[in-house]
Each structure stands twice: as structure tokens, then as C-alpha cells.
C-alpha positions as CSV (number, residue, x, y, z in Angstrom):
1,M,80.0,119.1,64.8
2,R,79.2,116.0,66.9
3,L,76.9,114.5,64.2
4,L,79.7,115.0,61.6
5,S,82.1,113.3,64.0
6,L,79.8,110.3,64.5
7,L,79.3,109.9,60.7
8,L,83.0,110.0,60.2
9,V,83.5,107.4,62.9
10,S,80.9,105.1,61.4
11,L,82.5,105.3,57.9
12,L,86.0,104.6,59.2
13,V,84.8,101.6,61.3
14,L,83.3,100.1,58.2
15,S,86.5,100.6,56.2
16,L,88.9,99.2,58.7
17,P,90.6,96.1,57.3
18,I,90.8,92.7,58.8
19,V,94.4,92.3,60.1
20,A,96.7,89.5,60.8
21,Q,100.3,90.3,61.9
22,D,100.2,94.0,61.0
23,E,99.2,96.5,63.6
24,V,96.1,98.7,63.0
25,P,95.2,101.6,65.3
26,P,91.9,100.9,67.2
27,D,91.0,104.7,67.1
28,V,89.8,107.2,64.6
29,N,90.6,110.9,65.0
30,V,87.7,113.4,64.7
31,E,87.5,117.2,64.9
32,Y,86.1,118.5,68.2
33,G,86.8,122.2,68.7
34,Y,86.5,124.0,72.0
35,D,88.3,127.2,73.2
36,S,88.0,128.2,76.8
37,G,89.4,131.7,76.2
38,W,91.7,133.3,78.7
39,V,90.5,132.8,82.3
40,A,92.1,133.7,85.7
41,N,91.3,132.9,89.3
42,D,90.5,136.2,90.9
43,T,89.2,134.7,94.2
44,D,91.3,134.1,97.4
45,H,91.1,130.3,97.2
46,E,91.7,127.4,94.8
47,Q,88.9,127.2,92.2
48,V,87.8,125.4,89.0
49,I,88.0,128.2,86.4
50,I,87.4,126.1,83.3
51,G,85.1,123.1,82.9
52,F,83.5,121.4,79.9
53,P,82.5,117.9,78.9
54,V,83.8,116.1,75.8
55,S,81.4,113.5,74.6
56,V,81.1,111.3,71.5
57,D,78.1,108.9,71.5
58,T,78.9,105.2,71.4
59,A,82.7,105.8,71.7
60,R,84.5,103.0,73.6
61,S,87.3,105.4,74.6
62,L,88.5,108.9,74.1
63,R,91.9,110.6,73.9
64,L,92.1,114.4,73.6
65,Y,94.4,116.6,71.5
66,F,94.8,120.3,72.3
67,S,96.1,122.9,70.0
68,E,97.0,125.1,73.0
69,V,97.4,124.5,76.7
70,E,98.4,127.6,78.8
71,L,98.6,126.9,82.5
72,S,99.7,129.5,85.0
73,G,101.8,129.2,88.2
74,E,105.0,127.4,88.9
75,P,105.1,123.6,89.3
76,G,106.8,122.6,92.5
77,N,105.8,125.5,94.7
78,G,102.0,124.9,95.1
79,T,100.9,127.7,92.6
80,A,100.6,125.6,89.4
81,S,97.3,125.4,87.6
82,V,96.3,121.8,86.9
83,L,94.5,120.5,83.8
84,R,92.2,117.8,85.2
85,I,90.5,115.2,82.9
86,T,88.1,112.7,84.4
87,S,86.3,109.8,82.8
88,L,82.6,109.7,83.6
89,E,82.5,106.0,83.0
90,D,85.0,104.8,85.6
91,G,86.2,107.9,87.4
92,A,89.8,107.6,86.1
93,Q,91.5,110.9,86.3
94,Q,94.7,112.5,84.9
95,R,96.2,115.7,86.4
96,M,98.8,117.7,84.5
97,N,100.7,121.0,85.2
98,R,102.3,122.9,82.3
99,I,105.4,120.6,82.3
100,H,103.3,117.5,82.2
101,A,101.2,118.9,79.3
102,K,104.4,119.6,77.3
103,Q,105.6,116.0,78.0
104,W,102.3,114.6,76.7
105,Q,102.7,116.9,73.7
106,D,99.4,118.7,74.6
107,S,97.4,115.5,74.5
108,S,95.8,113.4,77.2
109,A,96.0,109.8,78.4
110,Y,93.4,107.3,77.1
111,F,90.1,107.3,78.9
112,N,87.4,104.6,78.8
113,G,83.8,105.6,77.9
114,E,82.1,108.1,75.7
115,T,82.4,111.2,78.0
116,V,85.2,113.0,79.9
117,L,85.1,116.1,81.9
118,V,87.9,118.7,81.2
119,E,88.7,121.1,84.0
120,V,91.4,123.6,84.9
121,V,92.0,124.1,88.7
122,A,93.8,127.3,89.4
123,Q,95.3,128.9,92.5
124,P,94.4,132.5,93.4
125,G,96.2,135.3,91.7
126,T,98.5,133.2,89.6
127,G,97.7,134.5,86.1
128,L,95.8,133.6,82.9
129,N,94.9,130.1,81.7
130,R,93.6,128.7,78.4
131,V,92.9,125.4,76.7
132,K,91.9,124.9,73.1
133,L,90.7,121.4,72.2
134,S,91.1,120.5,68.5
135,T,90.6,116.7,67.9
136,V,89.7,113.5,69.7
137,D,90.8,110.0,69.2
138,V,87.6,107.8,69.3
139,G,88.0,104.2,70.2
140,V,86.1,101.8,67.9
141,P,86.2,98.0,67.4
142,F,88.3,96.5,64.7
143,G,88.6,93.0,63.3
144,T,91.4,90.4,63.5
145,A,92.5,87.3,61.6
146,D,94.1,84.2,63.1
147,S,97.8,83.6,62.8
148,Q,99.5,81.0,65.0
149,C,101.8,78.0,65.0
150,G,99.7,74.9,64.8
151,A,96.0,74.3,64.6
152,T,95.1,76.4,67.7
153,D,96.0,79.6,69.3
154,D,97.6,78.5,72.6
155,R,98.3,82.0,74.1
156,V,97.0,82.5,77.6
157,P,96.4,85.8,79.6
158,S,99.5,86.9,81.5
159,S,100.6,89.8,83.8
160,D,104.3,90.3,83.3
161,P,105.0,93.8,84.8
162,R,108.0,94.3,82.4
163,V,105.8,94.3,79.3
164,G,103.5,97.2,78.2
165,R,101.1,98.1,75.4
166,L,102.5,100.7,73.0
167,M,99.9,103.2,71.7
168,P,98.3,104.3,69.4
169,V,99.7,101.7,67.0
170,V,98.9,98.8,69.4
171,C,102.3,97.2,69.5
172,T,104.3,95.8,72.5
173,A,107.3,97.3,74.2
174,W,109.3,96.2,77.3
175,M,111.7,97.7,79.8
176,I,115.4,96.7,79.8
177,D,118.2,96.9,82.3
178,D,119.9,100.0,81.0
179,C,120.5,102.8,83.5
180,N,117.0,104.4,83.1
181,Q,115.0,101.2,82.3
182,C,114.1,102.4,78.8
183,F,112.2,100.3,76.2
184,L,112.8,98.1,73.2
185,S,110.2,97.4,70.5
186,A,109.9,96.8,66.8
187,G,111.2,99.4,64.4
188,H,108.1,99.2,62.2
189,C,106.0,100.2,65.3
190,V,107.4,103.6,66.0
191,G,105.9,105.9,63.3
192,T,103.2,107.1,65.6
193,I,104.0,106.1,69.2
194,D,103.4,108.4,72.1
195,T,102.0,106.3,75.1
196,M,103.0,103.3,77.1
197,Q,100.3,101.4,79.0
198,F,100.6,98.9,81.9
199,N,98.1,96.9,83.9
200,V,95.9,96.8,80.8
201,P,92.3,95.6,81.5
202,L,90.3,93.1,79.5
203,S,88.8,94.5,76.3
204,S,85.0,94.7,75.8
205,S,83.1,91.7,74.6
206,S,83.0,93.2,71.1
207,G,86.8,93.5,71.1
208,S,87.0,97.2,71.7
209,L,90.0,98.2,73.7
210,N,89.7,99.3,77.4
211,H,92.4,101.4,78.9
212,P,94.1,101.4,82.3
213,P,93.8,104.5,84.5
214,P,96.1,107.5,83.8
215,E,98.3,106.3,86.7
216,D,99.4,103.4,84.4
217,Q,100.0,105.5,81.3
218,Y,103.4,107.1,80.4
219,A,104.2,109.7,77.7
220,V,106.9,108.7,75.3
221,D,109.8,111.2,75.1
222,P,110.0,111.9,71.3
223,T,113.7,113.0,71.6
224,S,114.6,109.6,73.0
225,I,113.4,107.5,70.0
226,Q,116.0,105.7,68.0
227,S,114.8,103.3,65.3
228,N,115.8,101.8,61.9
229,G,112.1,102.0,60.9
230,G,111.9,98.2,60.3
231,Q,114.1,96.8,57.6
232,G,112.8,93.3,57.4
233,T,113.4,90.1,59.5
234,G,116.5,90.2,61.6
235,N,116.8,94.0,61.2
236,D,113.8,95.7,62.9
237,W,114.2,97.6,66.2
238,S,113.4,100.7,68.2
239,Y,114.8,102.1,71.5
240,F,113.1,104.8,73.5
241,G,112.1,106.1,77.0
242,T,109.1,107.6,78.7
243,F,108.5,110.5,81.1
244,P,107.5,109.9,84.7
245,N,103.8,109.6,85.3
246,S,102.0,113.0,85.6
247,N,99.8,111.8,88.4
248,T,102.2,109.8,90.6
249,G,105.6,111.2,89.6
250,L,106.9,107.6,89.3
251,T,108.8,106.3,86.3
252,A,107.4,103.1,84.7
253,A,110.3,101.1,86.3
254,Q,109.6,102.6,89.7
255,A,105.9,101.8,89.4
256,M,106.2,98.3,87.9
257,G,109.4,97.3,89.8
258,S,110.8,94.9,87.2
259,W,112.6,94.9,83.9
260,F,114.4,92.5,81.6
261,T,118.1,91.5,81.6
262,L,119.5,91.3,78.1
263,Q,121.6,88.3,77.1
264,N,123.0,86.8,74.0
265,P,121.0,83.8,72.7
266,P,121.7,80.3,74.0
267,P,122.2,77.4,71.6
268,V,119.0,76.5,69.7
269,S,118.8,72.9,70.6
270,G,116.9,72.0,73.7
271,N,115.8,75.6,74.5
272,S,112.4,77.3,74.4
273,I,111.1,80.8,73.5
274,R,108.4,82.7,75.3
275,I,106.6,85.6,73.6
276,T,104.6,87.9,75.9
277,G,102.7,90.8,74.4
278,Y,99.5,92.5,73.3
279,G,98.5,90.5,70.2
280,A,95.0,90.6,68.6
281,D,92.4,88.1,69.6
282,D,88.6,87.7,69.8
283,G,86.4,89.6,72.2
284,M,87.7,90.5,75.7
285,F,91.1,89.0,75.0
286,D,91.8,91.4,72.1
287,N,95.1,93.2,72.5
288,I,95.5,92.4,76.2
289,Q,98.7,90.8,77.5
290,Q,99.0,87.1,76.6
291,T,101.9,84.7,76.5
292,H,102.9,81.4,74.9
293,V,106.0,79.2,75.0
294,G,107.3,77.2,71.9
295,P,110.5,75.6,70.7
296,F,113.6,77.7,69.7
297,V,114.2,76.6,66.0
298,S,116.8,78.9,64.4
299,D,119.5,81.6,65.0
300,S,121.1,83.2,61.9
301,G,123.2,85.6,64.0
302,T,120.7,88.5,63.4
303,Q,117.4,86.7,63.0
304,L,115.8,84.4,65.7
305,G,113.2,81.8,64.7
306,Y,110.7,80.1,67.0
307,Q,107.4,78.2,66.9
308,T,105.6,80.3,69.5
309,D,102.1,81.7,68.9
310,T,101.8,85.4,68.1
311,Q,99.3,87.8,66.5
312,G,99.1,91.3,65.2
313,G,100.0,93.5,68.2
314,N,102.8,91.2,69.4
315,S,105.3,93.1,67.3
316,G,107.9,94.5,69.6
317,S,107.4,91.8,72.2
318,P,110.5,90.4,74.1
319,V,111.9,87.2,72.7
320,I,112.4,85.5,76.1
321,W,114.7,82.5,76.6
322,E,112.3,80.5,78.8
323,E,114.9,78.6,80.7
324,G,116.8,81.7,81.7
325,D,114.0,84.3,81.9
326,V,116.1,86.8,80.0
327,A,115.4,88.7,76.8
328,I,117.5,87.7,73.7
329,G,115.7,89.6,71.0
330,I,112.7,91.6,69.7
331,H,109.7,89.8,68.1
332,T,108.9,91.5,64.8
333,H,107.4,89.1,62.2
334,G,104.8,86.3,61.9
335,G,105.4,83.4,59.5
336,C,104.6,80.1,61.2
337,S,102.7,79.1,58.1
338,S,106.1,78.7,56.5
339,G,107.8,77.3,59.6
340,Q,108.6,80.0,62.2
341,N,107.8,83.4,63.7
342,S,110.8,85.7,63.7
343,G,112.6,88.3,65.8
344,T,115.7,90.5,65.7
345,D,118.7,89.3,67.7
346,I,119.7,91.5,70.6
347,Q,123.3,91.4,69.3
348,L,122.4,93.3,66.1
349,T,125.2,95.9,65.7
350,S,122.9,98.9,64.9
351,L,120.7,98.1,67.9
352,Q,123.8,97.8,70.2
353,D,125.1,101.1,68.8
354,A,121.8,102.8,69.7
355,M,121.7,101.4,73.3
356,N,125.3,102.5,73.7
357,N,124.4,106.1,72.7
358,P,121.1,106.8,74.4
359,Q,119.1,109.9,73.6
360,G,116.7,112.2,75.4
361,I,115.4,110.8,78.7
362,C,117.4,107.6,78.2
363,A,120.7,109.5,78.2
364,S,120.4,110.7,81.9
365,C,122.5,107.9,83.3
366,G,124.5,107.3,86.5
367,P,123.9,108.6,90.0
368,P,122.7,112.1,90.4
369,S,124.9,115.0,91.4
370,I,123.9,118.4,92.9
371,S,125.7,121.6,91.8
372,S,123.6,124.1,93.8
373,V,120.6,124.6,95.9
374,A,118.6,127.9,96.0
375,P,117.9,129.2,98.5
376,T,120.4,127.7,100.8
377,S,118.2,128.4,103.8
378,L,114.5,128.8,104.5
379,A,112.3,129.9,107.4
380,T,110.1,127.1,108.6
381,F,107.0,129.1,107.9
382,P,105.3,129.9,105.5
383,P,106.2,127.0,103.1
384,G,108.8,128.0,100.5
385,T,110.2,126.4,97.3
386,V,113.7,124.9,97.0
387,T,115.3,124.6,93.6
388,I,117.9,121.9,93.2
389,L,120.3,122.1,90.2
390,G,122.6,119.3,89.0
391,D,122.7,116.4,86.7
392,N,121.0,113.0,86.1
393,F,117.8,113.9,87.9
394,L,115.4,112.0,85.5
395,G,114.3,108.9,87.3
396,T,114.9,110.4,90.8
397,S,113.4,108.1,93.4
398,T,113.9,110.2,96.5
399,V,114.9,113.6,97.7
400,T,116.0,113.8,101.3
401,V,116.1,117.1,103.3
402,G,117.7,116.5,106.7
403,S,115.8,113.4,108.0
404,D,112.7,113.9,105.9
405,V,112.4,111.7,102.8
406,Y,110.3,112.8,99.8
407,T,109.0,110.4,97.1
408,P,108.2,111.4,93.4
409,S,104.7,112.6,94.0
410,Q,106.1,115.2,96.5
411,F,108.6,116.9,94.2
412,E,108.8,118.0,90.6
413,V,111.5,116.8,88.3
414,V,111.5,119.7,85.8
415,N,114.2,118.1,83.6
416,A,117.5,116.2,83.9
417,N,119.1,119.2,85.6
418,R,116.4,120.7,87.8
419,I,114.1,119.6,90.7
420,T,111.7,121.8,92.6
421,L,110.4,120.9,96.1
422,V,108.3,122.5,98.8
423,P,109.7,120.8,101.9
424,A,107.6,120.4,105.0
425,A,108.6,122.2,108.2
426,P,111.2,120.2,110.2
427,A,111.1,119.0,113.8
428,A,113.9,121.5,114.7
429,L,115.9,124.4,113.3
430,G,119.4,123.9,111.9
431,S,121.3,122.1,109.2
432,A,119.3,119.8,106.9
433,P,121.6,118.6,104.0
434,I,119.8,117.8,100.7
435,V,120.5,114.5,98.9
436,V,119.0,113.2,95.6
437,A,118.9,109.4,94.8
438,N,118.0,107.3,91.8
439,S,118.4,103.6,90.9
440,S,122.1,104.2,90.0
441,G,123.1,105.8,93.3
442,T,123.0,108.8,95.6
443,S,124.3,112.4,95.2
444,G,126.6,114.0,97.7
445,P,124.9,116.2,100.3
446,A,124.2,119.8,99.5
447,A,124.2,122.4,102.3
448,F,120.7,123.6,103.4
449,E,119.5,125.1,106.7
450,W,116.2,125.7,108.4
451,I,116.2,129.1,110.1
452,A,113.8,131.0,112.3
453,A,111.2,133.4,110.9
454,D,112.6,136.8,111.7
455,P,110.6,138.9,112.2
456,P,107.7,136.6,113.3
457,V,105.2,135.5,110.6
458,L,101.5,135.2,111.1
459,V,98.9,133.7,108.6
460,V,95.2,134.2,109.1
461,P,92.2,134.1,106.7
462,P,91.0,137.5,105.5
463,L,87.4,136.1,105.6
464,E,86.1,133.5,108.1
465,Q,82.5,132.1,108.4
466,S,80.8,132.4,111.7
467,G,80.0,129.1,113.3
468,T,83.2,127.5,112.1
469,D,86.7,127.1,113.5
470,M,89.4,129.7,112.7
471,T,93.1,128.9,112.6
472,W,96.0,131.3,113.4
473,A,99.3,129.9,112.2
474,Y,102.6,131.6,113.2
475,A,106.3,131.2,113.5
476,G,109.3,132.8,115.2
477,G,112.4,131.7,117.1
478,A,112.6,128.2,118.6
479,Q,111.2,128.1,122.1
480,D,110.4,131.8,122.0
481,T,107.3,132.8,123.9
482,A,104.6,133.9,121.4
483,Y,101.8,136.2,122.4
484,L,98.9,136.0,119.9
485,V,96.7,139.1,120.3
486,I,93.7,140.6,118.5
487,S,92.3,144.1,118.5
488,L,89.1,145.7,117.2
489,S,91.2,148.6,115.8
490,N,94.3,148.6,113.6
491,T,95.8,151.5,115.6
492,T,99.4,150.7,116.6
493,F,102.1,152.2,118.8
494,S,105.9,151.8,118.3
495,F,107.8,149.6,120.8
496,G,111.3,148.2,120.4
497,G,111.3,149.1,116.7
498,F,108.0,147.3,116.0
499,N,104.5,148.5,115.5
500,I,102.3,146.9,118.2
501,L,98.5,146.8,118.1
502,A,97.0,149.2,120.7
503,A,94.4,147.8,123.2
504,P,95.3,144.1,122.4
505,I,93.3,141.2,123.7
506,T,95.6,138.1,124.3
507,L,94.3,134.9,122.9
508,S,97.3,132.8,123.7
509,N,100.8,133.0,125.2
510,A,102.9,129.8,124.8
511,A,106.3,128.7,123.8
512,L,106.9,127.9,120.1
513,D,108.2,124.4,119.3
514,D,111.8,123.5,118.4
515,A,111.1,124.6,114.8
516,G,109.7,127.9,115.9
517,L,106.2,127.0,115.0
518,G,102.8,127.6,116.7
519,D,99.1,127.7,116.0
520,L,95.8,128.3,117.6
521,I,92.3,127.0,116.6
522,L,89.2,128.6,118.1
523,P,85.5,128.3,117.3
524,I,83.9,131.5,115.9
525,P,80.4,131.8,117.4
526,A,77.5,132.6,115.1
527,S,76.9,135.8,117.0
528,A,80.3,137.2,115.7
529,A,79.0,137.6,112.2
530,G,79.9,141.1,110.9
531,L,82.8,141.5,113.3
532,M,86.1,142.8,112.0
533,F,89.4,142.5,113.9
534,W,93.2,142.5,113.5
535,S,95.5,139.8,114.7
536,Q,99.3,139.9,115.5
537,V,101.9,137.7,117.0
538,I,104.6,139.1,119.3
539,T,107.6,137.0,120.5
540,F,109.9,137.2,123.5
541,D,113.1,135.4,124.5
542,G,112.7,135.6,128.2
543,A,111.9,139.2,128.9
544,A,113.5,140.5,125.7
545,L,111.3,141.5,122.8
546,Q,112.3,139.5,119.7
547,G,109.8,140.8,117.2
548,A,106.3,141.3,116.0
549,S,104.4,140.3,112.9
550,G,102.3,142.6,110.8
551,A,98.7,143.2,111.9
552,L,96.3,141.2,109.7
553,Q,92.6,141.9,109.2
554,T,89.9,139.2,109.4
555,W,86.2,139.8,108.7
556,I,83.7,137.3,110.1
557,I,80.9,136.7,107.6
558,V,77.6,134.8,107.9
């Protein structure tokens, strides 16, 4: 299989044409089958249950395509299995739960190097998992031909955070000031787009593309794409959005912090046009971000003309009015050999109609609103999942529970109408209203309350190694006195309606904090190996028994 793949890569590399203004994918797709079969985590701890390398000799980069990704557990409550892919060249890593995998259409980000490690990390007792790898995009060098205004190519490397590389076609796209900071690009670029990249590194000395880490790659929402497919100069546009990053939870706008303001073009005379994008070049400058400024030379009402250097890969770049640093169109066509390069005017009616009727992830506009929260109360321990239902949740920047503020990596935006969150225990029991915020505003508060664990709750490990520290974590009423006891027997007697361990040994008796929480950490001596005991927490309010947890068994192993 791998030999066949390498032969196919070699043949395709030799057949790749020399390109000028047209975009050519820098990858070839080869078959690479692997089926993990159905696997579950039957242990009592998190475990890597699937792991295999994917390697194609001499590849500059790899991107994986799966025919099936089945990941167990629920995102947002700590039980979700994670598909983890790691580059062995630079250590870049992508992590995806089942929602992220769907957003990436069962594919991966781009990884540098010829080998990646694919793993599934599963929580105990959460069900079956399976991954089936079908093909791999293999990064290979490809040639370019010069096309610029004048005798020399005067583009220079740049780092505008508003402008990204659109893959796999290798075009340019850029964020705009609509409510979700979606993207504009050329219409002739969108036939096979699925990934936006930012903070793109230099290419290799041979011109092969290098890729940023997965934290800087964003999956395109296919339901958001609107385009006329490219109908010639002055009529070539696309409008689309991307999902939040699967590693960071941030949108591209949140991560990059900047986007373009759109404005109608100024008068031609005395003004300049900057084009910033990912045009082709030689060696390490191939398809990295570069920029150039030249004179504004024409405006037909739909077609903009300028003598600014561009190359293949610049298609989709913003046409920037240099004096105002605003975008006035979309660069789409070369042609300086006949007088000017060209772009589509931002005022084009069909483009304006699309932006006024956003689709998919671009359509979730305005401040968020909350319709319900479930449950409306939680005990402070053990951790529990809160589900927030409402509208306009895509692009959520913060979720606040009482005085605690959570950022995107700490909650899961399932879709425009659902967020799941496992909030941390508060400083005190009581009301903790939930508020959701995005760049357009803030929701009204939704009622939520932290309540005491009733009856008391105790968590201990069923197995503990001798010579290590053991932790007892427990909860009850705020400021209740908690007696933590152990017994060498699970025999109990009934008292106050609760089953209490007989012959208990008290390890601790102390007041719980204002959130009703307590814990104890003790070293387990090596000599305790083989010991089996039961633990229980019993709480009192003054002299009044409040409750007792169940008795939990721990076995000390060597």
C-alpha cells in the first residue's frame, strides 16, 4: 500500500503544471486504509485505546481523511473520547471530540512532516469507539511562474492577522466586520475549500508548504458557503464562515483579534491599493503571506483595477484602500501585462445580497439569548454538566456562572442553540445566575443555584498504590462538621435513618467550607499493601445528624 502511494505521489508531482495566476493544490490524495475496529475503555481510568502511526516517506505534510469516526461519551461533561493526532516532526497536535470531527467533516488539520500519530483517548465505561482511515493528502512541491506589474516582484512578507490562507486550493480569504466576522474570497476558489489557516510559517527551501499548528486552523462550515463560482472580472466572489477551533474553542476572530471594515471605493485619482495574500513565489516565500502597494487605476462600478503585484494564490485577497486601511473589493484576476490586475467591487449587488442573507454559522447574529438552563441547580460536588439552551451561541466569548467567568476552551458550543458546561465548584452556596456573551452583546441572566450535597457525597479511589498519597474528597452542607471515618469491615448499623459503619476509625473531623466542600490527603505507607478498608463521611449541624454518605471500598495495592 505505501509503495503504491509513493509511486502515485511521484507520478503526480512530475505531472503538476507550472502555474501563474491560477491556484493549484500543493497536495495529492493517496489511499491509506486503516480500521481500528470497535474498542472500549474497560479500565477505571482515562486510557489511550487506539493508536497507530500514519507515515508517507518524503512527504512534506499530511492531512488525514476518515471514512468513519465514532467517538463515545458526551462533549462538555468530561466523558467525551478524544481523537488526538500529533505530528512527529514538530509536535503539533489536534484534539477533536465527536462534534469537532463532524465539523471537520471527518478529516484532520494539516500537519508538517511525513509521520503523524493517531490516537483515541477514552474515559472509563463510556462506550465503543472506532476510526477508519481511508486516504491521506500528501504535501509535495509544485512550480510557479512569475506574474507581476513591472520588471520585478515587489511583494514583501507581511503578518496581517485579518488575512488567512484558504486550503486546499491555496487561495486567500479574509475576515470582515459582519456580526460573526465571516470571510470573503474569490468565487473561483470555493470548489474544494474546507480549511482556513493563520500564522502561516515560511515554506521549505524547495517551495513545499509548511503548515501552522492545529490551533491556527479552522474548519469551514459547508452550509455557510455562498458563491457565484467566479463569473469573470468584476463578478467573482464567495462568502463563508468557519467553526471555532477544536483545540482552543476560539473563533478565528477571537484568536486573531482583528477584521476588515468594508467601504465603498474612493475616487481613483491619488489613491493606492494594497493587496495582501498568499501568492506563489520561489523557495521559502512560496504561498506565505506577502503584501504590495500600487496605484489605483480604474473603477468600472463592479471591477476595480490596480497596478499592484500579485501571483497565483492571491486570488481572494482583500483589495485594500491603503490610505483608509479598509477593504473595498476582492482580488480575483491577474493581468498587469495588459495594464492592471483586477478585483470585484464590494458594492456588487449579488455579493451584497449574500452578505445580507448569511447562511450556516454566519447566520447566528446578534447578542445571545437564553431560553432555559438544565438543571437549574447543582450540588457543588461531584462536578455536573449544565446545558444552556437559547439562540445566537456561535461565537460565544464567555459564559458566566455567578462570579466565575469561563472562556471558550472551558465550555462546548454544540451548535447555535446549545452550550454545555461543567462549572467548577463556587466559593459559596446560593444563587449563581448564568450569562452568555459574544461580540454583539450579552444575554439576560438565567436562574441557577448551587445547593448542598444532600445526603453527603464521598469520592475515593477503589484502588490505591502503597507508598503514595490518597485523597478523600467529600461534600455536604456549608459549615457542617464532617467526620471522615474508615473501617476494616463493611458492617453497618442504622442510626438516624442512615447506615453507619460499625467500629469506625476517625481520620478527620472539621467544618466544611462555605460551599460545603472538604478533603483529606494522607500518605499510604508501603506496609499497608494488601489492606482493604471502607470509608464514609458523616455530617452534623451542631449536635444534629445531617446525613451520611455510602461506605466506599478501597484496596491498597503494591
